[in-house]
C-alpha positions as CSV (number, residue, x, y, z in Angstrom):
1,X,230.5,257.1,58.4
2,X,230.6,256.1,54.7
3,X,231.4,258.3,51.7
4,X,230.2,257.3,48.2
5,X,231.6,259.0,45.1
6,X,230.2,258.4,41.6
7,X,232.0,258.7,38.4
8,X,231.3,258.1,34.7
9,X,228.2,260.0,33.8
10,X,227.9,262.0,30.6
11,X,226.2,262.5,27.3
12,X,225.8,259.6,24.9
13,X,223.7,258.9,21.9
14,X,220.8,256.4,22.0
15,X,222.2,252.9,21.6
16,X,225.5,253.8,23.2
17,X,227.1,252.7,26.4
18,X,228.4,254.2,29.6
19,X,229.9,252.7,32.8
20,X,229.3,254.3,36.1
21,X,231.5,253.7,39.1
22,X,230.9,254.2,42.8
23,X,233.8,254.2,45.1
24,X,233.1,253.7,48.8
25,X,235.4,254.9,51.6
26,X,235.2,255.2,55.4
27,X,233.4,252.6,57.5
28,X,232.7,250.3,54.6
29,X,232.4,247.3,56.8
30,X,229.0,248.6,57.8
31,X,227.7,248.1,54.2
32,X,226.0,244.9,53.2
33,X,224.4,246.0,50.0
34,X,224.9,248.6,47.3
35,X,222.6,249.8,44.6
36,X,222.1,252.3,41.8
37,X,219.0,254.5,41.8
38,X,218.0,257.2,39.3
39,X,215.8,260.2,39.3
40,X,214.6,261.9,36.1
41,X,213.2,265.5,36.2
42,X,209.7,265.6,37.7
43,X,209.8,261.9,38.7
44,X,210.5,260.0,41.9
45,X,213.8,258.3,42.5
46,X,213.7,254.7,41.4
47,X,215.8,251.6,41.9
48,X,217.8,250.5,38.9
49,X,219.9,247.6,40.2
50,X,221.3,246.3,43.5
51,X,224.0,243.9,44.6
52,X,224.6,242.3,48.0
53,X,227.9,241.7,49.7
54,X,227.4,238.0,48.7
55,X,227.1,239.0,45.0
56,X,223.3,238.6,44.6
57,X,222.0,241.0,42.0
58,X,218.6,242.5,41.3
59,X,217.4,244.6,38.4
60,X,214.4,246.8,37.6
61,X,212.5,245.4,34.7
62,X,213.2,248.4,32.5
63,X,217.0,247.7,32.5
64,X,217.0,243.9,32.4
65,X,219.2,242.7,29.6
66,X,220.8,246.1,29.1
67,X,222.5,247.1,32.4
68,X,224.8,245.0,34.6
69,X,225.8,245.8,38.2
70,X,229.1,244.4,39.6
71,X,231.4,244.9,42.4
72,X,235.1,244.9,43.1
73,X,235.7,244.2,46.7
74,X,239.4,244.9,46.5
75,X,238.7,248.4,45.2
76,X,235.6,249.0,47.3
77,X,233.9,250.0,44.1
78,X,230.6,249.1,42.4
79,X,230.0,249.5,38.7
80,X,226.9,249.9,36.5
81,X,227.6,249.0,32.9
82,X,224.8,250.5,30.8
83,X,224.3,249.3,27.2
84,X,221.7,250.0,24.6
85,X,220.9,253.3,26.3
86,X,217.6,255.0,25.5
87,X,216.5,258.6,25.9
88,X,214.3,257.5,28.7
89,X,217.4,256.5,30.7
90,X,218.3,260.1,31.0
91,X,218.4,260.9,34.7
92,X,220.7,261.7,37.7
93,X,222.1,258.3,38.8
94,X,222.8,257.9,42.5
95,X,224.9,255.3,44.3
96,X,223.3,253.9,47.5
97,X,224.9,251.9,50.3
98,X,222.9,250.2,53.0
99,X,223.6,248.2,56.1
100,X,224.0,249.7,59.6
101,X,223.1,253.1,58.0
102,X,221.9,254.5,54.7
103,X,224.4,256.3,52.5
104,X,224.0,258.2,49.2
105,X,226.4,259.6,46.7
106,X,226.1,263.1,45.2
107,X,224.7,261.8,41.9
108,X,226.0,261.8,38.4
109,X,224.1,263.0,35.3
110,X,223.5,260.6,32.4
111,X,222.0,262.2,29.3
112,X,221.0,260.0,26.3
113,X,220.2,261.9,23.1
114,X,217.9,260.6,20.4
């Protein structure tokens, strides 16, 4: 079993920055990719960015050039650096871990005011 815990959400003005963290614990050897998803009210959950165990990254078009996903293997933590935030980035952000199983964190709220 894998546990994922997100940190770093909050309220920020448009144009500001936030960094989300996702700390993994448990059977982390079973994970070969991690990602950040988000879900805004009334909308489906969508992929924001992903990173493989080999360090390959992928971004949704709507965050390219603004968000950066990275990992620290020593700390079993994945980060999402979010810059130039827009009101439409407001959502609950979820950490995802995939491999032998599928694991989700509890989510952290990000609110961007105009």
